[in-house]
C-alpha positions in Angstrom: -62.3 -23.2 29.7 -59.9 -21.9 32.2 -56.2 -22.0 31.5 -54.1 -23.3 34.3 -50.6 -21.8 34.9 -48.1 -23.8 36.9 -45.2 -22.4 38.7 -41.9 -23.7 37.0 -40.0 -26.2 39.0 -36.5 -25.3 40.4 -34.8 -27.7 38.1 -36.4 -26.0 35.1 -34.9 -22.7 36.2 -31.3 -24.0 36.1 -30.8 -23.7 32.3 -32.2 -20.2 32.4 -29.8 -19.3 35.2 -26.9 -20.8 33.3 -27.7 -18.8 30.2 -28.0 -15.6 32.3 -24.6 -16.2 34.0 -22.9 -16.9 30.7 -24.4 -13.8 29.2 -23.2 -11.6 32.1 -19.7 -13.2 31.9 -19.5 -12.6 28.1 -20.5 -8.9 28.5 -18.0 -8.4 31.4 -15.2 -10.2 29.6 -15.7 -8.2 26.4 -16.9 -4.9 28.0 -14.0 -2.9 26.6 -14.6 -4.3 23.1 -18.3 -3.7 23.3 -17.8 -0.1 24.3 -15.3 0.3 21.6 -17.6 -1.2 19.0 -20.4 1.2 20.0 -18.1 4.2 20.2 -16.1 3.6 17.1 -19.1 2.5 15.0 -20.9 5.8 15.7 -17.8 8.1 15.8 -18.4 9.6 12.4 -21.8 10.8 13.7 -20.5 12.7 16.8 -16.8 13.4 16.4 -14.4 14.9 13.9 -10.6 14.6 13.4 -8.6 16.7 15.7 -5.6 17.2 13.4 -4.4 20.3 11.5 -7.1 21.9 9.4 -4.8 23.0 6.5 -2.8 20.5 4.5 -0.1 22.2 2.3 0.5 20.3 -1.0 4.0 18.9 -1.1 6.0 19.4 -4.3 8.9 17.1 -4.9 10.6 15.1 -7.6 13.9 13.2 -7.5 16.7 15.6 -8.3 14.5 18.7 -7.7 16.7 21.5 -6.2 15.6 22.9 -2.8 15.9 26.6 -3.7 13.9 29.8 -3.7 11.4 28.3 -6.1 10.9 25.3 -4.0 10.1 27.5 -1.0 7.8 29.8 -3.0 5.7 27.0 -4.5 5.0 25.9 -0.9 4.0 29.4 0.1 7.1 30.1 2.2 10.0 32.5 2.0 13.6 31.1 1.8 15.7 31.6 4.9 18.4 34.2 4.5 21.2 32.0 5.9 20.9 28.3 6.6 24.4 27.9 8.0 23.1 28.7 11.5 20.2 26.2 11.2 20.8 22.9 13.0 18.3 20.0 12.9 17.8 17.9 16.1 15.9 14.6 15.9 14.5 13.7 19.3 12.9 10.3 19.9 11.7 8.1 22.8 13.2 4.7 22.4 11.3 1.5 23.2 12.6 -1.6 21.3 12.4 -0.5 17.6 16.0 -1.0 16.6 15.2 -1.7 13.0 13.1 1.3 12.5 15.7 3.4 14.4 18.4 2.3 12.0 16.3 3.0 9.0 15.4 6.4 10.4 18.9 7.4 11.1 20.1 6.3 7.7 17.3 8.3 6.1 18.1 11.5 8.0 21.8 11.3 8.6 22.7 13.7 5.8 20.5 16.5 7.2 20.3 15.9 11.0 23.0 17.4 13.2 22.1 15.7 16.5 20.1 12.5 17.2 18.6 12.7 20.8 17.6 9.3 22.2 15.8 8.7 25.5 15.1 5.3 26.8 14.2 3.6 30.1 14.3 0.2 31.6 10.6 0.4 32.2 7.5 0.7 29.9 4.8 3.4 30.3 2.9 0.7 32.3 5.9 0.3 34.7 6.9 -3.1 33.4 10.6 -3.9 33.3 12.3 -4.0 29.9 15.8 -4.1 28.5 17.6 -1.0 27.4 17.6 -2.0 23.7 19.6 1.0 22.4 22.2 0.9 25.1 22.7 -2.8 24.7 23.0 -2.5 20.9 24.8 0.9 20.6 27.6 -0.7 18.5 25.1 -1.2 15.7 24.8 2.6 15.5 28.5 3.4 15.8 28.7 5.3 12.6 26.3 7.9 14.0 27.9 8.0 17.4 29.4 11.5 17.0 25.8 12.8 16.6 24.1 10.8 19.3 23.0 12.4 22.6 21.7 9.6 24.8 19.8 9.8 28.1 18.6 7.0 30.4 15.5 7.4 32.5 15.5 5.0 35.4 12.4 2.9 36.2 12.4 4.4 39.7 10.9 7.6 38.1 8.1 5.7 36.3 6.1 4.1 39.1 2.9 6.0 38.6 -0.2 3.8 38.2 -1.4 5.9 35.3 0.7 5.1 32.2 -0.1 8.5 30.7 1.7 10.1 33.6 4.7 7.9 32.9 4.6 8.8 29.2 4.4 12.5 30.2 7.5 11.9 32.4 9.4 10.7 29.3 8.4 13.8 27.3 9.3 16.1 30.1 12.7 14.5 30.4 13.2 14.8 26.6 12.3 18.5 26.9 15.1 19.0 29.4 17.5 17.0 27.2 16.7 19.2 24.2 17.2 22.4 26.3 20.5 21.1 27.5 21.6 20.2 24.0 20.5 23.6 22.5 22.1 25.4 25.4 25.5 23.9 24.4 25.2 25.4 20.9 26.4 28.9 19.8 23.8 31.6 20.6 23.3 32.4 16.9 22.1 28.9 16.1 18.4 28.3 15.2 17.5 24.7 16.1 14.8 22.9 14.2 13.5 20.0 16.4 11.8 16.9 14.9 9.2 15.7 17.5 8.1 12.3 16.4 8.0 8.7 17.6 10.6 6.3 16.3 8.2 4.8 13.9 7.2 8.2 12.4 10.0 8.7 9.9 10.3 12.0 7.9 11.8 11.8 4.5 15.2 13.3 4.0 14.0 15.7 1.3 11.2 17.0 3.6 13.8 18.0 6.2 15.9 19.7 3.5 12.9 21.7 2.5 12.1 22.8 6.0 15.7 23.8 6.6 15.8 26.0 3.6 12.3 27.5 4.0 10.8 29.7 6.7 7.7 27.6 7.6 6.9 29.5 10.8 7.2 28.3 14.4 5.9 24.8 13.7 4.5 22.5 11.0 3.0 19.1 11.3 4.1 16.3 9.0 1.4 14.3 7.3 2.8 10.8 6.9 1.9 7.7 4.9 0.3 5.5 7.5 1.1 1.8 7.5 0.4 -1.1 10.0 2.8 -4.1 10.7 4.9 -3.4 7.5 4.8 -1.4 4.3 2.4 -4.0 2.9 -0.6 -2.7 4.7 -1.4 1.0 3.8 -4.0 2.6 6.0 -4.1 6.1 4.6 -2.8 9.7 5.1 -4.2 10.2 8.6 -1.0 10.4 10.5 -0.2 14.0 11.5 1.2 14.0 15.1 4.9 14.2 14.0 6.0 17.8 13.7 9.0 20.1 13.3 9.5 23.2 15.5 11.7 26.2 15.5 12.9 25.6 19.1 12.5 28.4 21.6 14.4 27.7 24.8 11.9 29.3 27.2 8.6 28.3 25.7 9.1 25.2 23.5 8.5 21.7 24.9 8.6 18.1 23.5 5.1 17.1 22.4 3.2 14.5 20.4 0.0 16.6 20.0 -1.5 19.3 17.9 0.6 22.5 17.9 -0.8 24.3 14.9 -3.3 24.2 12.0 -0.7 23.5 9.2 0.6 20.2 8.0 2.9 19.4 5.0 1.4 16.6 2.9 3.2 13.3 2.2 6.3 14.1 4.4 7.4 10.6 5.2 6.2 7.3 6.7 4.5 6.1 9.8 5.0 2.3 10.2 3.0 1.3 13.3 3.6 -2.1 15.0 6.4 -2.8 12.6 8.4 -5.3 14.6 10.6 -8.1 13.6 9.6 -10.7 16.3 6.4 -11.8 17.9 7.7 -11.1 21.5 8.1 -7.4 20.5 4.4 -7.3 19.7 3.5 -8.8 23.0 5.7 -6.3 24.9 4.2 -3.4 22.9 0.7 -4.4 23.7 1.4 -4.8 27.4 3.7 -1.8 27.7 2.2 1.2 26.0 -0.4 3.7 27.3 -3.4 1.9 25.6 -2.6 -1.4 27.3 -6.1 -1.4 28.7 -7.3 -2.6 25.3 -6.2 -6.1 26.3 -8.7 -6.1 29.1 -9.0 -9.7 30.5 -8.5 -11.3 27.0 -5.1 -13.0 27.5 -5.7 -14.9 24.2 -4.9 -11.6 22.4 -1.3 -12.2 23.3 -1.1 -15.7 21.8 1.8 -15.8 19.2 -0.3 -17.8 16.6 -3.1 -15.3 16.8 -0.7 -12.3 16.5 1.0 -13.9 13.5 -2.3 -14.5 11.8 -3.4 -10.9 12.4 -0.2 -9.5 10.9 -0.5 -11.6 7.7 -4.2 -10.6 7.2 -3.8 -6.9 8.1 -6.4 -7.0 10.9 -6.5 -5.0 14.1 -4.2 -6.6 16.7 -6.7 -5.8 19.5 -9.7 -7.0 17.5 -11.1 -3.5 17.5 -12.8 -1.3 14.9 -10.6 1.3 13.2 -10.5 4.8 14.7 -12.0 6.7 11.8 -14.0 9.9 11.5 -15.7 9.1 8.2 -17.7 5.9 7.4 -15.7 5.6 4.1 -12.5 5.4 6.0 -14.0 3.1 8.6 -15.1 0.6 6.0 -11.9 0.8 3.9 -9.7 0.2 7.0 -11.7 -2.8 8.1 -10.6 -4.7 5.0 -7.1 -3.5 4.0 -5.7 -4.5 0.6 -2.2 -5.8 0.6 0.2 -3.5 -1.3 2.3 -5.0 -4.1 4.5 -1.9 -4.5 7.5 -0.8 -2.6 8.1 2.4 -4.6 8.8 5.5 -2.7 9.9 3.9 0.6 13.1 4.8 2.6 16.1 4.1 0.4 18.1 2.3 3.1 15.2 -0.1 3.6 15.1 -1.0 -0.1 18.9 -1.2 -0.4 18.9 -3.8 2.4 15.7 -5.6 1.4 17.0 -9.0 2.5 17.7 -7.8 6.1 14.3 -6.1 6.3 12.2 -8.5 4.4 9.6 -8.5 7.2 8.9 -4.8 6.5 8.2 -5.3 2.7 5.2 -6.7 0.8 5.0 -10.5 1.1 7.2 -10.7 4.2 4.6 -11.0 6.9 6.1 -14.0 8.8 7.7 -12.9 12.0 10.5 -14.4 14.2 9.3 -16.4 17.2 
């Protein structure tokens, strides 16, 4: 018996066409996230971490003297004279006033100059307030140490945000050279190269001031997201300290050597007080392409929910190089301890409640 095939009518093709169009739109709308899911899910198979290969164990206990023994136990010699060693903390300022205050309070006793560079434009050339300049009175007690530089938005019009970020770092290099050039010729500057949210501990800087660690050393930091409630791990390494050389050194946030000092401070990423700061960060930093066409990512209610659950703010997989890390970072466990955090933060816990365990609610 012959089987008859009939050509589908045009009306019967419409549902198929609608499904096809919807599928194409879904793929286009979520293309960045699909590529991310494939790339990040397979990353442990084809990539490896690009940080320093040697992590020096960090030995410290409260009250422990920073002397010859402290240097020796870390594998370093003690400097002959530390009176000619000056520490310069150099940061690019966006809007992180709270973290900047915690940072300066933590480092004030050991840092000689705080260099702050800010602009009235983001890396993506969006206009923004000059947060530090407008709130400088808040930092009045550090004013004698502050060296401030303003970078006008006219110099940040490149369509590539990475070029604008590089302009910030080049400008900071010039500011460091200018500052070092004003010091006596016998001074050896140690320059902290770190983002505002990468905060070295005070005792780490005391150790590095006393001990000859070489030309540079990276700082392995405890890595947190949104607050000190969500601990990610010890994978933060880009902060570093350099023995500054006027002709060859430059301000960087990249690998400069193979050695890192373990547990040297804290990296609190996306640790903002208010929801608008999260929106501005997402739209203004060099990875703003992660938003894609998904404007819903910027909805305040969604951002608040993400913060309280410790989820990725872009809805992406974690950037991990081992499947153990990938799986653990996909489901973070809320911390119930605040031991070992910056002292000024804990002494002002009511002011900085949003940075402590249980304080996930943000200002609108």
